[in-house]
PDB file with one MODEL, atoms N, CA, C and O in Angstrom:
MODEL        1
ATOM      1  N   UNK A   1       1.197  -0.984  -0.198  1.00  0.00           N
ATOM      2  CA  UNK A   1       0.273   0.029  -0.236  1.00  0.00           C
ATOM      3  C   UNK A   1       1.093   1.161   0.105  1.00  0.00           C
ATOM      4  O   UNK A   1       2.026   1.198   0.907  1.00  0.00           O
ATOM      5  N   UNK A   2       0.408   2.491  -0.936  1.00  0.00           N
ATOM      6  CA  UNK A   2       1.179   3.188  -0.728  1.00  0.00           C
ATOM      7  C   UNK A   2       0.663   4.511   0.044  1.00  0.00           C
ATOM      8  O   UNK A   2      -0.519   4.654   0.357  1.00  0.00           O
ATOM      9  N   UNK A   3       1.787   5.573   0.353  1.00  0.00           N
ATOM     10  CA  UNK A   3       1.371   6.166   1.246  1.00  0.00           C
ATOM     11  C   UNK A   3       0.354   7.625   0.179  1.00  0.00           C
ATOM     12  O   UNK A   3       0.434   7.830  -1.032  1.00  0.00           O
ATOM     13  N   UNK A   4      -0.487   8.359   1.195  1.00  0.00           N
ATOM     14  CA  UNK A   4      -1.448   8.757   0.223  1.00  0.00           C
ATOM     15  C   UNK A   4      -0.820  10.618   0.381  1.00  0.00           C
ATOM     16  O   UNK A   4      -1.038  11.305   1.379  1.00  0.00           O
ATOM     17  N   UNK A   5      -0.085  11.073  -0.793  1.00  0.00           N
ATOM     18  CA  UNK A   5       0.193  12.077  -1.269  1.00  0.00           C
ATOM     19  C   UNK A   5      -0.592  13.411  -1.035  1.00  0.00           C
ATOM     20  O   UNK A   5      -1.494  13.578  -1.855  1.00  0.00           O
ATOM     21  N   UNK A   6      -0.467  14.264  -0.223  1.00  0.00           N
ATOM     22  CA  UNK A   6      -0.974  15.596   0.151  1.00  0.00           C
ATOM     23  C   UNK A   6      -0.375  16.906  -0.409  1.00  0.00           C
ATOM     24  O   UNK A   6       0.661  17.515  -0.142  1.00  0.00           O
ATOM     25  N   UNK A   7      -1.198  17.088  -1.119  1.00  0.00           N
ATOM     26  CA  UNK A   7      -0.929  19.025  -1.206  1.00  0.00           C
ATOM     27  C   UNK A   7      -1.857  20.159  -1.231  1.00  0.00           C
ATOM     28  O   UNK A   7      -2.985  19.732  -0.988  1.00  0.00           O
ATOM     29  N   UNK A   8      -1.857  21.325  -1.407  1.00  0.00           N
ATOM     30  CA  UNK A   8      -3.492  21.802  -1.350  1.00  0.00           C
ATOM     31  C   UNK A   8      -3.730  22.329  -2.617  1.00  0.00           C
ATOM     32  O   UNK A   8      -2.748  22.362  -3.359  1.00  0.00           O
ATOM     33  N   UNK A   9      -4.916  22.799  -3.104  1.00  0.00           N
ATOM     34  CA  UNK A   9      -5.662  22.947  -3.962  1.00  0.00           C
ATOM     35  C   UNK A   9      -5.135  24.123  -4.482  1.00  0.00           C
ATOM     36  O   UNK A   9      -4.819  24.980  -3.657  1.00  0.00           O
ATOM     37  N   UNK A  10      -4.946  24.394  -5.825  1.00  0.00           N
ATOM     38  CA  UNK A  10      -4.233  25.626  -6.455  1.00  0.00           C
ATOM     39  C   UNK A  10      -5.497  26.840  -6.567  1.00  0.00           C
ATOM     40  O   UNK A  10      -5.356  28.049  -6.748  1.00  0.00           O
ATOM     41  N   UNK A  11      -6.565  26.172  -6.416  1.00  0.00           N
ATOM     42  CA  UNK A  11      -7.987  27.359  -6.885  1.00  0.00           C
ATOM     43  C   UNK A  11      -8.501  27.867  -5.491  1.00  0.00           C
ATOM     44  O   UNK A  11      -8.767  29.054  -5.301  1.00  0.00           O
ATOM     45  N   UNK A  12      -8.610  27.018  -4.645  1.00  0.00           N
ATOM     46  CA  UNK A  12      -9.041  27.319  -3.353  1.00  0.00           C
ATOM     47  C   UNK A  12      -8.204  27.318  -1.952  1.00  0.00           C
ATOM     48  O   UNK A  12      -8.333  27.957  -0.907  1.00  0.00           O
ATOM     49  N   UNK A  13      -7.349  26.383  -2.365  1.00  0.00           N
ATOM     50  CA  UNK A  13      -6.069  26.005  -0.992  1.00  0.00           C
ATOM     51  C   UNK A  13      -6.500  25.186   0.420  1.00  0.00           C
ATOM     52  O   UNK A  13      -5.952  25.144   1.521  1.00  0.00           O
ATOM     53  N   UNK A  14      -7.894  24.468  -0.177  1.00  0.00           N
ATOM     54  CA  UNK A  14      -8.352  23.300   0.885  1.00  0.00           C
ATOM     55  C   UNK A  14      -7.547  22.094   0.381  1.00  0.00           C
ATOM     56  O   UNK A  14      -7.452  21.954  -0.839  1.00  0.00           O
ATOM     57  N   UNK A  15      -6.803  20.978   1.416  1.00  0.00           N
ATOM     58  CA  UNK A  15      -6.418  20.198   1.602  1.00  0.00           C
ATOM     59  C   UNK A  15      -6.938  19.255   0.087  1.00  0.00           C
ATOM     60  O   UNK A  15      -8.077  18.960  -0.277  1.00  0.00           O
ATOM     61  N   UNK A  16      -5.672  18.976  -0.522  1.00  0.00           N
ATOM     62  CA  UNK A  16      -6.166  17.952  -1.662  1.00  0.00           C
ATOM     63  C   UNK A  16      -5.007  16.699  -1.800  1.00  0.00           C
ATOM     64  O   UNK A  16      -4.026  16.461  -1.096  1.00  0.00           O
ATOM     65  N   UNK A  17      -5.610  15.914  -3.159  1.00  0.00           N
ATOM     66  CA  UNK A  17      -4.963  14.208  -2.715  1.00  0.00           C
ATOM     67  C   UNK A  17      -4.082  14.252  -4.216  1.00  0.00           C
ATOM     68  O   UNK A  17      -4.661  14.689  -5.210  1.00  0.00           O
ATOM     69  N   UNK A  18      -2.763  13.811  -4.304  1.00  0.00           N
ATOM     70  CA  UNK A  18      -2.206  13.245  -5.778  1.00  0.00           C
ATOM     71  C   UNK A  18      -2.897  12.560  -5.815  1.00  0.00           C
ATOM     72  O   UNK A  18      -2.881  12.091  -4.677  1.00  0.00           O
ATOM     73  N   UNK A  19      -3.916  11.853  -6.583  1.00  0.00           N
ATOM     74  CA  UNK A  19      -4.283  10.846  -7.266  1.00  0.00           C
ATOM     75  C   UNK A  19      -3.303   9.778  -7.674  1.00  0.00           C
ATOM     76  O   UNK A  19      -2.963   8.727  -7.129  1.00  0.00           O
ATOM     77  N   UNK A  20      -2.894  10.462  -8.981  1.00  0.00           N
ATOM     78  CA  UNK A  20      -1.749   9.806  -9.955  1.00  0.00           C
ATOM     79  C   UNK A  20      -0.427  11.006 -10.682  1.00  0.00           C
ATOM     80  O   UNK A  20      -0.543  12.205 -10.939  1.00  0.00           O
ATOM     81  N   UNK A  21       0.289  10.451 -10.780  1.00  0.00           N
ATOM     82  CA  UNK A  21       1.529  11.004 -11.062  1.00  0.00           C
ATOM     83  C   UNK A  21       1.825  10.215 -12.731  1.00  0.00           C
ATOM     84  O   UNK A  21       1.617   9.022 -12.953  1.00  0.00           O
ATOM     85  N   UNK A  22       2.360  11.246 -13.785  1.00  0.00           N
ATOM     86  CA  UNK A  22       2.422  10.591 -14.862  1.00  0.00           C
ATOM     87  C   UNK A  22       3.556  11.480 -15.779  1.00  0.00           C
ATOM     88  O   UNK A  22       3.370  12.692 -15.887  1.00  0.00           O
ATOM     89  N   UNK A  23       4.603  10.918 -16.361  1.00  0.00           N
ATOM     90  CA  UNK A  23       5.595  11.614 -17.315  1.00  0.00           C
ATOM     91  C   UNK A  23       4.582  11.911 -18.699  1.00  0.00           C
ATOM     92  O   UNK A  23       3.676  11.135 -19.003  1.00  0.00           O
ATOM     93  N   UNK A  24       4.814  12.828 -19.265  1.00  0.00           N
ATOM     94  CA  UNK A  24       3.983  13.499 -20.297  1.00  0.00           C
ATOM     95  C   UNK A  24       4.931  14.224 -21.347  1.00  0.00           C
ATOM     96  O   UNK A  24       5.431  15.308 -21.043  1.00  0.00           O
ATOM     97  N   UNK A  25       5.191  13.619 -22.616  1.00  0.00           N
ATOM     98  CA  UNK A  25       5.973  14.394 -23.493  1.00  0.00           C
ATOM     99  C   UNK A  25       5.394  15.926 -23.842  1.00  0.00           C
ATOM    100  O   UNK A  25       4.225  16.308 -23.866  1.00  0.00           O
ATOM    101  N   UNK A  26       6.453  16.559 -24.068  1.00  0.00           N
ATOM    102  CA  UNK A  26       6.071  18.225 -24.439  1.00  0.00           C
ATOM    103  C   UNK A  26       6.817  18.356 -25.272  1.00  0.00           C
ATOM    104  O   UNK A  26       7.348  17.338 -25.716  1.00  0.00           O
ATOM    105  N   UNK A  27       7.269  20.046 -25.995  1.00  0.00           N
ATOM    106  CA  UNK A  27       8.228  19.880 -27.136  1.00  0.00           C
ATOM    107  C   UNK A  27       9.452  20.465 -26.508  1.00  0.00           C
ATOM    108  O   UNK A  27      10.420  20.860 -27.158  1.00  0.00           O
ATOM    109  N   UNK A  28       9.334  20.504 -24.955  1.00  0.00           N
ATOM    110  CA  UNK A  28      10.609  20.601 -24.553  1.00  0.00           C
ATOM    111  C   UNK A  28      11.460  19.259 -23.786  1.00  0.00           C
ATOM    112  O   UNK A  28      12.588  19.201 -23.295  1.00  0.00           O
ATOM    113  N   UNK A  29      10.520  18.381 -23.912  1.00  0.00           N
ATOM    114  CA  UNK A  29      11.077  17.049 -23.574  1.00  0.00           C
ATOM    115  C   UNK A  29       9.965  16.541 -22.356  1.00  0.00           C
ATOM    116  O   UNK A  29       8.978  17.269 -22.254  1.00  0.00           O
ATOM    117  N   UNK A  30      10.015  15.685 -21.680  1.00  0.00           N
ATOM    118  CA  UNK A  30       9.310  14.881 -20.729  1.00  0.00           C
ATOM    119  C   UNK A  30       9.435  15.694 -19.586  1.00  0.00           C
ATOM    120  O   UNK A  30      10.409  16.118 -18.965  1.00  0.00           O
ATOM    121  N   UNK A  31       7.698  15.860 -19.401  1.00  0.00           N
ATOM    122  CA  UNK A  31       7.387  16.934 -17.943  1.00  0.00           C
ATOM    123  C   UNK A  31       6.523  15.892 -17.227  1.00  0.00           C
ATOM    124  O   UNK A  31       5.684  15.305 -17.912  1.00  0.00           O
ATOM    125  N   UNK A  32       6.650  15.545 -15.710  1.00  0.00           N
ATOM    126  CA  UNK A  32       6.005  14.914 -14.693  1.00  0.00           C
ATOM    127  C   UNK A  32       4.643  15.746 -14.793  1.00  0.00           C
ATOM    128  O   UNK A  32       4.664  16.864 -15.308  1.00  0.00           O
ATOM    129  N   UNK A  33       3.311  15.123 -14.234  1.00  0.00           N
ATOM    130  CA  UNK A  33       2.699  15.744 -13.883  1.00  0.00           C
ATOM    131  C   UNK A  33       1.662  14.852 -13.034  1.00  0.00           C
ATOM    132  O   UNK A  33       1.490  13.642 -12.889  1.00  0.00           O
ATOM    133  N   UNK A  34       1.149  15.835 -12.621  1.00  0.00           N
ATOM    134  CA  UNK A  34       0.008  15.132 -11.104  1.00  0.00           C
ATOM    135  C   UNK A  34      -1.513  15.369 -11.534  1.00  0.00           C
ATOM    136  O   UNK A  34      -1.918  16.321 -12.201  1.00  0.00           O
ATOM    137  N   UNK A  35      -2.164  14.472 -11.099  1.00  0.00           N
ATOM    138  CA  UNK A  35      -3.886  14.717 -11.343  1.00  0.00           C
ATOM    139  C   UNK A  35      -3.747  15.282  -9.636  1.00  0.00           C
ATOM    140  O   UNK A  35      -3.158  14.744  -8.698  1.00  0.00           O
ATOM    141  N   UNK A  36      -4.486  16.485  -9.679  1.00  0.00           N
ATOM    142  CA  UNK A  36      -5.236  16.625  -8.202  1.00  0.00           C
ATOM    143  C   UNK A  36      -6.415  16.824  -7.568  1.00  0.00           C
ATOM    144  O   UNK A  36      -7.075  17.664  -8.179  1.00  0.00           O
ATOM    145  N   UNK A  37      -7.081  16.319  -6.391  1.00  0.00           N
ATOM    146  CA  UNK A  37      -8.484  16.245  -6.502  1.00  0.00           C
ATOM    147  C   UNK A  37      -8.774  16.955  -5.015  1.00  0.00           C
ATOM    148  O   UNK A  37      -8.560  16.363  -3.957  1.00  0.00           O
ATOM    149  N   UNK A  38      -9.243  18.180  -5.094  1.00  0.00           N
ATOM    150  CA  UNK A  38      -9.558  18.361  -3.655  1.00  0.00           C
ATOM    151  C   UNK A  38     -10.795  18.491  -2.701  1.00  0.00           C
ATOM    152  O   UNK A  38     -11.833  18.067  -3.209  1.00  0.00           O
ATOM    153  N   UNK A  39     -10.867  18.808  -1.884  1.00  0.00           N
ATOM    154  CA  UNK A  39     -12.180  18.264  -0.901  1.00  0.00           C
ATOM    155  C   UNK A  39     -13.502  19.050  -1.246  1.00  0.00           C
ATOM    156  O   UNK A  39     -14.522  18.757  -0.623  1.00  0.00           O
ATOM    157  N   UNK A  40     -13.532  20.021  -2.197  1.00  0.00           N
ATOM    158  CA  UNK A  40     -13.979  21.019  -2.620  1.00  0.00           C
ATOM    159  C   UNK A  40     -15.055  20.335  -3.696  1.00  0.00           C
ATOM    160  O   UNK A  40     -16.271  20.423  -3.867  1.00  0.00           O
ATOM    161  N   UNK A  41     -13.671  19.414  -4.498  1.00  0.00           N
ATOM    162  CA  UNK A  41     -14.150  18.881  -5.785  1.00  0.00           C
ATOM    163  C   UNK A  41     -13.289  19.358  -6.732  1.00  0.00           C
ATOM    164  O   UNK A  41     -13.312  18.639  -7.731  1.00  0.00           O
ATOM    165  N   UNK A  42     -12.402  20.449  -6.835  1.00  0.00           N
ATOM    166  CA  UNK A  42     -11.766  20.588  -8.165  1.00  0.00           C
ATOM    167  C   UNK A  42     -10.713  19.656  -8.347  1.00  0.00           C
ATOM    168  O   UNK A  42      -9.910  19.233  -7.515  1.00  0.00           O
ATOM    169  N   UNK A  43     -10.839  19.370  -9.665  1.00  0.00           N
ATOM    170  CA  UNK A  43      -9.846  18.610 -10.297  1.00  0.00           C
ATOM    171  C   UNK A  43      -8.923  19.214 -11.125  1.00  0.00           C
ATOM    172  O   UNK A  43      -9.373  19.934 -12.017  1.00  0.00           O
ATOM    173  N   UNK A  44      -7.657  19.070 -11.018  1.00  0.00           N
ATOM    174  CA  UNK A  44      -7.020  19.036 -11.957  1.00  0.00           C
ATOM    175  C   UNK A  44      -5.175  18.494 -12.365  1.00  0.00           C
ATOM    176  O   UNK A  44      -4.436  18.089 -11.468  1.00  0.00           O
ATOM    177  N   UNK A  45      -4.799  18.581 -13.566  1.00  0.00           N
ATOM    178  CA  UNK A  45      -3.677  18.114 -13.989  1.00  0.00           C
ATOM    179  C   UNK A  45      -2.810  19.678 -14.554  1.00  0.00           C
ATOM    180  O   UNK A  45      -3.071  20.699 -15.190  1.00  0.00           O
ATOM    181  N   UNK A  46      -1.461  18.929 -13.716  1.00  0.00           N
ATOM    182  CA  UNK A  46      -0.592  19.920 -13.450  1.00  0.00           C
ATOM    183  C   UNK A  46       0.697  19.350 -13.744  1.00  0.00           C
ATOM    184  O   UNK A  46       0.830  18.212 -14.194  1.00  0.00           O
ATOM    185  N   UNK A  47       1.668  20.156 -13.484  1.00  0.00           N
ATOM    186  CA  UNK A  47       3.652  19.997 -13.441  1.00  0.00           C
ATOM    187  C   UNK A  47       3.283  19.932 -12.249  1.00  0.00           C
ATOM    188  O   UNK A  47       2.422  20.566 -11.639  1.00  0.00           O
ATOM    189  N   UNK A  48       4.604  18.407 -11.662  1.00  0.00           N
ATOM    190  CA  UNK A  48       4.723  18.403 -10.503  1.00  0.00           C
ATOM    191  C   UNK A  48       5.279  19.597  -9.805  1.00  0.00           C
ATOM    192  O   UNK A  48       5.047  19.975  -8.657  1.00  0.00           O
ATOM    193  N   UNK A  49       6.311  20.292 -11.004  1.00  0.00           N
ATOM    194  CA  UNK A  49       6.745  21.244  -9.912  1.00  0.00           C
ATOM    195  C   UNK A  49       5.565  22.204  -9.661  1.00  0.00           C
ATOM    196  O   UNK A  49       5.996  23.312  -9.339  1.00  0.00           O
ATOM    197  N   UNK A  50       4.283  22.150  -9.700  1.00  0.00           N
ATOM    198  CA  UNK A  50       3.614  23.390  -9.372  1.00  0.00           C
ATOM    199  C   UNK A  50       3.003  23.047  -7.912  1.00  0.00           C
ATOM    200  O   UNK A  50       2.475  23.846  -7.138  1.00  0.00           O
ATOM    201  N   UNK A  51       3.136  22.139  -7.792  1.00  0.00           N
ATOM    202  CA  UNK A  51       2.562  21.420  -6.921  1.00  0.00           C
ATOM    203  C   UNK A  51       2.928  22.117  -4.933  1.00  0.00           C
ATOM    204  O   UNK A  51       4.038  22.039  -4.406  1.00  0.00           O
ATOM    205  N   UNK A  52       2.053  22.535  -4.453  1.00  0.00           N
ATOM    206  CA  UNK A  52       2.540  22.899  -3.077  1.00  0.00           C
ATOM    207  C   UNK A  52       2.338  21.544  -1.880  1.00  0.00           C
ATOM    208  O   UNK A  52       1.384  20.777  -1.747  1.00  0.00           O
ATOM    209  N   UNK A  53       3.494  21.614  -1.198  1.00  0.00           N
ATOM    210  CA  UNK A  53       3.417  20.611   0.062  1.00  0.00           C
ATOM    211  C   UNK A  53       2.637  21.290   1.404  1.00  0.00           C
ATOM    212  O   UNK A  53       2.886  22.283   2.088  1.00  0.00           O
ATOM    213  N   UNK A  54       1.503  20.201   1.445  1.00  0.00           N
ATOM    214  CA  UNK A  54       1.125  21.210   2.813  1.00  0.00           C
ATOM    215  C   UNK A  54       2.151  20.595   4.213  1.00  0.00           C
ATOM    216  O   UNK A  54       2.986  19.703   4.362  1.00  0.00           O
ATOM    217  N   UNK A  55       1.529  21.636   5.054  1.00  0.00           N
ATOM    218  CA  UNK A  55       2.595  21.387   5.974  1.00  0.00           C
ATOM    219  C   UNK A  55       1.882  20.269   7.342  1.00  0.00           C
ATOM    220  O   UNK A  55       0.664  20.233   7.515  1.00  0.00           O
ATOM    221  N   UNK A  56       2.655  19.599   8.034  1.00  0.00           N
ATOM    222  CA  UNK A  56       2.535  18.334   8.661  1.00  0.00           C
ATOM    223  C   UNK A  56       1.303  18.938   9.692  1.00  0.00           C
ATOM    224  O   UNK A  56       1.401  20.081  10.137  1.00  0.00           O
ATOM    225  N   UNK A  57       0.561  18.378   9.906  1.00  0.00           N
ATOM    226  CA  UNK A  57      -0.470  18.795  11.295  1.00  0.00           C
ATOM    227  C   UNK A  57       0.223  19.277  12.488  1.00  0.00           C
ATOM    228  O   UNK A  57       1.258  18.724  12.858  1.00  0.00           O
ATOM    229  N   UNK A  58      -0.348  20.413  13.203  1.00  0.00           N
ATOM    230  CA  UNK A  58       0.627  20.452  14.479  1.00  0.00           C
ATOM    231  C   UNK A  58      -0.278  20.355  15.526  1.00  0.00           C
ATOM    232  O   UNK A  58      -1.326  20.999  15.482  1.00  0.00           O
ATOM    233  N   UNK A  59       0.019  19.561  16.555  1.00  0.00           N
ATOM    234  CA  UNK A  59      -0.354  18.813  17.503  1.00  0.00           C
ATOM    235  C   UNK A  59      -0.477  20.276  18.273  1.00  0.00           C
ATOM    236  O   UNK A  59       0.370  21.155  18.115  1.00  0.00           O
ATOM    237  N   UNK A  60      -2.072  20.483  19.445  1.00  0.00           N
ATOM    238  CA  UNK A  60      -2.099  21.370  20.100  1.00  0.00           C
ATOM    239  C   UNK A  60      -1.344  21.460  21.381  1.00  0.00           C
ATOM    240  O   UNK A  60      -1.123  20.634  22.266  1.00  0.00           O
ATOM    241  N   UNK A  61      -0.939  22.985  21.181  1.00  0.00           N
ATOM    242  CA  UNK A  61       0.260  23.141  22.469  1.00  0.00           C
ATOM    243  C   UNK A  61       1.202  22.665  22.214  1.00  0.00           C
ATOM    244  O   UNK A  61       1.987  22.440  23.135  1.00  0.00           O
ATOM    245  N   UNK A  62       1.526  22.327  20.969  1.00  0.00           N
ATOM    246  CA  UNK A  62       3.247  22.429  20.499  1.00  0.00           C
ATOM    247  C   UNK A  62       3.191  23.689  19.936  1.00  0.00           C
ATOM    248  O   UNK A  62       2.275  24.279  19.363  1.00  0.00           O
ATOM    249  N   UNK A  63       4.822  24.132  20.309  1.00  0.00           N
ATOM    250  CA  UNK A  63       5.349  25.271  19.874  1.00  0.00           C
ATOM    251  C   UNK A  63       5.299  25.501  18.039  1.00  0.00           C
ATOM    252  O   UNK A  63       5.996  24.722  17.388  1.00  0.00           O
ATOM    253  N   UNK A  64       4.569  26.444  17.361  1.00  0.00           N
ATOM    254  CA  UNK A  64       4.922  26.671  15.665  1.00  0.00           C
ATOM    255  C   UNK A  64       6.570  26.572  15.312  1.00  0.00           C
ATOM    256  O   UNK A  64       7.331  26.679  16.274  1.00  0.00           O
ATOM    257  N   UNK A  65       7.058  26.404  14.178  1.00  0.00           N
ATOM    258  CA  UNK A  65       8.198  26.994  13.753  1.00  0.00           C
ATOM    259  C   UNK A  65       8.927  28.075  14.029  1.00  0.00           C
ATOM    260  O   UNK A  65      10.134  28.193  14.244  1.00  0.00           O
ATOM    261  N   UNK A  66       7.915  28.982  13.993  1.00  0.00           N
ATOM    262  CA  UNK A  66       8.135  30.507  13.765  1.00  0.00           C
ATOM    263  C   UNK A  66       8.841  30.379  15.504  1.00  0.00           C
ATOM    264  O   UNK A  66       9.996  30.574  15.884  1.00  0.00           O
ATOM    265  N   UNK A  67       7.706  30.008  16.217  1.00  0.00           N
ATOM    266  CA  UNK A  67       8.194  30.165  17.688  1.00  0.00           C
ATOM    267  C   UNK A  67       9.408  29.606  18.324  1.00  0.00           C
ATOM    268  O   UNK A  67      10.246  30.048  19.110  1.00  0.00           O
ATOM    269  N   UNK A  68       9.219  28.505  17.728  1.00  0.00           N
ATOM    270  CA  UNK A  68      10.858  27.486  18.026  1.00  0.00           C
ATOM    271  C   UNK A  68      12.058  28.553  17.186  1.00  0.00           C
ATOM    272  O   UNK A  68      13.079  28.849  17.806  1.00  0.00           O
ATOM    273  N   UNK A  69      11.917  28.906  16.240  1.00  0.00           N
ATOM    274  CA  UNK A  69      13.147  29.808  15.252  1.00  0.00           C
ATOM    275  C   UNK A  69      13.313  30.506  16.639  1.00  0.00           C
ATOM    276  O   UNK A  69      14.234  30.226  17.407  1.00  0.00           O
ATOM    277  N   UNK A  70      12.001  31.771  16.993  1.00  0.00           N
ATOM    278  CA  UNK A  70      12.273  32.871  17.868  1.00  0.00           C
ATOM    279  C   UNK A  70      13.107  32.473  19.030  1.00  0.00           C
ATOM    280  O   UNK A  70      13.951  33.203  19.548  1.00  0.00           O
ATOM    281  N   UNK A  71      12.701  30.806  19.545  1.00  0.00           N
ATOM    282  CA  UNK A  71      13.210  30.691  21.068  1.00  0.00           C
ATOM    283  C   UNK A  71      14.972  30.066  20.450  1.00  0.00           C
ATOM    284  O   UNK A  71      15.871  30.290  21.261  1.00  0.00           O
ATOM    285  N   UNK A  72      15.307  29.506  19.419  1.00  0.00           N
ATOM    286  CA  UNK A  72      16.472  29.031  19.271  1.00  0.00           C
ATOM    287  C   UNK A  72      17.264  30.853  18.981  1.00  0.00           C
ATOM    288  O   UNK A  72      18.429  31.087  19.301  1.00  0.00           O
ATOM    289  N   UNK A  73      16.686  31.514  18.584  1.00  0.00           N
ATOM    290  CA  UNK A  73      17.266  32.957  17.985  1.00  0.00           C
ATOM    291  C   UNK A  73      18.249  33.791  19.230  1.00  0.00           C
ATOM    292  O   UNK A  73      19.366  34.298  19.136  1.00  0.00           O
ATOM    293  N   UNK A  74      17.282  33.677  20.422  1.00  0.00           N
ATOM    294  CA  UNK A  74      17.911  34.384  21.386  1.00  0.00           C
ATOM    295  C   UNK A  74      18.844  33.762  22.619  1.00  0.00           C
ATOM    296  O   UNK A  74      19.367  34.517  23.439  1.00  0.00           O
TER     297      UNK A  74
ENDMDL
END
């Protein structure tokens, strides 16, 4: 079983799943593309380089990355 790959919807910003990836031919050579489906129903086929990675969920009460970096800087 493969792990679910998550990203954000390029249209609405909601969590989205990468359904599949494939390399498609272009005039500039092969380009890897992904099919993305978000919670609100949007679907996209776009180059993988355009995917935004979602941040891992933050545990309640855990310091954010910004708080951790501020603490480390002082």
